[in-house]
N, C-alpha and C positions, 0 to 999 in steps of 0.2 A: 544497448537496451537498458532502460531504467524502469524501475517499478516503485510504486509508493511504498510497498513493503515486500520483502522477499517471501516467496511461498514457503510454508513450513512443511517439512517432510519427516514423518515419524517412521523409524525402521522397526518393524515387528519381526521377531525371530525367536527360535528356540536355541538355547546355548550349545547343544550338541546336535550335529547334523543327522546322526543315525539313532537307532533305538538303544544302542549301548551307551548309557550315560557314564559308564566307567572308563570309556576311551578318552583319557585325558588329553592325549596329543591331538586328536581330531577336534575335540571341543575347543582347545586353545587356538588351533588354526582357524576354525570357523568363526570364533569370536573376533579374531584379528581381521578377517575379511570384512566382517560387518562394520567394525570400527573404521577400517580404511575407507569403506564406501561412504560412511557418514562424513569423514574428513574431506574426501574428494568432492562430495556434493556441496559442502560448505565453502571449499576453495572456489567452486564454480558459482557462488552467489546464492545458494539455496540454504535456508535455515533448517538444516538436517539435525534431527534429535535422535539419540540412542541412549539406552540406559547406562552404558559404560561411561558416559561423560559425567555421571552423577554418583558413581560407586564410592568415591572418597568422601562424599557428603550426601549420603542417601536421604531421600524424603522420609517423612514420618511414616507414610504408608505407601509401599510400592503399588498395590492394587489401585489406590486412589490416584496416584501419579500416572499410572498407565492408562487408566480410563480417561483422565483429563487430556493426555496426549492424543489418544485415539479419537476423542470427540472434537477437539479444537484444531487439529492439524489439517492443512489443505490436502495433503496426500499421505497415504499409508503404503509403504513398501513392505510387502509380505515376503520375507525370504523363505521360499518354499523348500522344505526338506522333508524327509520321512518323519522325523520327530516333530517338526512343526505341525504337519498335518495331523499327527496323532494327538498332540496337545490341544489343538484348536477344536478338533472333532470329538474330544474326550475319549479317544480310543487308546491313549497311552497313559503312563504314570504321570502324576501331577508334577509340574515344574516346581522346584523348591522355592522359587522367587514369586511366581504369580499363579501357580497351580493351573486350574482350568478357568480362572477368572477372566484372563484376557480373551480366551476363546468365547466366553459368554458375551462380552462386550462387542467383540468383532461380529459375531453372528447377529446381534441386535441391530448393529449399524448396517450390515449387509442386507438386512430385510427392510431397511428404511430407504428414503430417497437419497441418502448419501453414499450408497454403495459404489458409485462411480469413482470414488477417491481411493479405492483399494486397488493396488497394482501388484500382481505376482511377479517376483524376480527369482532367478536361479543363479547359483554360483557354479560355473564350470560345467554342470550337467543339467539338462532339462528333462523333467519327468512330469508329464501332465497329471499323473495320479496323485502328486503331492499338492495340488492346488485344491483348496476347499471347494466343494461342489457348487456352492452358491455363485462363485465367480469363475468356474472352470472354463467358460466360453469367452472370457475377456482376454484382451491382448496381454501377453506376458513377455518378459525380456530375459535374455541370457547374458549375464555379466561375467566376462572372463577375468579370472584372478591369477596372481595378485594385481591390484590396481596400482597406478603410479603413486610413488611415496611422497611426492611434494607438489606444491601448487603449480609450478612451471610445467612439469610433465603432465599434470592433470588437464591443463588447458589444451593439450594436444588431442585429447580424446574427442573434443567436440568441434574441431576445426574442419570446415568443409573441404579445404584444399588438401587434406591428408587422406590418402587412400589406405584405409586401415579397416579391412573387413572383420578383423578380430573383435574390434570394439564398435561395430556398426550398430548393434542393439543398444549399447550405452548411449550413443548419439540420439537414437530414436527416443529412448527414455528421457533424456535431457530435454529434447524438444517438447515432449508431452508435459513434463513438469513445469517448464517455463513458458508454455503457450506459444511455441515457435514452430509451426508446421513446416515441413519441407516443401509442400505445395501450397502456395499462397492462393487463397480464394479471392477472386476479384469482387469489387463492389457490385451490388445488384443494379442493373440498368433498368430502363423503362421498356415496357412492352411495345414492340414495333407492329404497327398495323399492316397486315398483309391483305390486299384486296382479293376478292374471289377470282378464281381462275376461270377463264372462258374456254370452252371446248376448242381444240386445235382446228377442227374443221366443223364449224357449227352448221354449215349447209348440209353436211353429210347426215346430220340428225334429221333435218327436214326431209331429205330424200327418204330416209327410213320411215318417217312419219307418214309420208304420202303412200309409200308401199303398204304400210300397215293397214290402210283403209281398204285394201284389196286382198288382204291375206287372212287366213284363219290361223289359229294358234300353232298348228303343226308346221305351217309354212313359215311363220315368223322365226321359228327355231333354226330353220335352214338358211335364213338370210339376215345378216346383221352388218350392213355396210358401215365401215368406218374409214371413209375414203375422202380424198380431196375432190370437191365438186368440180374443180377445173380439169380433172384428169379424164382421159378418154375411157370409154367402156371397153374393157378387154374381152376376149372370147370366153375366158373362164368366168368373168363376172356376168357376161351375157347369159351363160348357161345357168348360173345360180339365180339370176333375176328372172329368167324364163320359168324356172320351176316355181318361184314365188308368185309370179303373176297368175299362173293357172288360166282359168277361163276369161280373165279380164284383159288378156293381151290384145284383143281386138279393139277395146276402148282406147288403150294406149296407142295402138297403131294409128287410129284416126287422128289423135292429137299430135302424133309425130308427122302427119301429112301424107300418109299412105291412102291411095284411092281404093275403092271397093274391089276393083279388079285385082289389085296387088294383094289385098287381104285374102281374097278367094284363092289366089295362087299359093300363098303361104299355107293356107288351110289344106290345099290339095297336096302340096309337097310334103307336108308334115303328117299326112294320113290322119289317123285318129289320135295322135299323140299331141296333147295340148302343149307340153313342154317343148317339143320339137317345132311346133308351129310358131310359138313365141320366140324361140331361139332364132329361127330363120328370119323372122321379122326384124329382130334386134341387130343381127349381123348385117342385114341389108341396109338398115338405117346407118350403121357405122361406116359402111362402104360408101353410102351416098353423101354423108356429111364430112367424112374424113376427120380432120383434126377438130372439127366443131361438134363431134358426137360425144359430148361431155355429160357428166352426171348432172351438171347444172341444167342442161337442156332437158334431160329426163325429168328432173324435178319440176320444171315449169310445165311440161306436158302433163305430168301426173296431177299437178295442182289444178290445171284447167279441167282435166277429166273428172276430178273429184267435185269441183264446183258445178260442172254441167250435169254430173250424176245426181 
């Protein structure tokens, strides 16, 4: 991977990890971890900057130098510790080098469109409470220390073929800093035209439509055929259709070829029950036509009945 210019990464931290600034040993160790992180990032091609690189030839003004790094760097790694949170939020004593100045600049940038370049990182222990509130919801990374002490071993941290869960977060951080996502997003293709779908059994809708001309609203709720028009009328379907037909069953019987005497017989057998009369007629029709007693035949008969009516 080649870049026109390597991304710049400024490491922002508090010299001592805890509130006790007199803990010399913890301060010394913490500063060593920060310095080693900067070295590893530089070995891996990132222009990492930390104040310790300039302590032997300090700038004229540390606050001015710090603000310049914060504003011009592509990324800001915030090494989140208890003391760092206190200094940035002005809830701790002033740092002898930059006091609360760095916190002021950080918060002004966090409230601008450039807040996305701030990345919280932790050494050894993750504690969400140590992240400044403005970026508390952003992704943070846990860096296990100590980091490799030389360039060759540093390269092992980001190799995909090395199964190393201990440094998994470091690889994720490196991918983010270098713009190398683990899941590659494919190029955007063209919209594919999808034709409208036709009903699976379009004739079934026609059957329902023909029935609808003979039914009131309450009857329509009881009958909603979604069937193959080529299929035979079953006994169960005949029962539901008989209920839907109501007093119109005689009209359909005529279109199905029944003579008046047969209609009178259905009426007699069915007593005063319209549903039973219609059901007897439909069952007789299925027995007479056999395999030809299909929904398609019913549709044609109902269509003739509607036109004649």
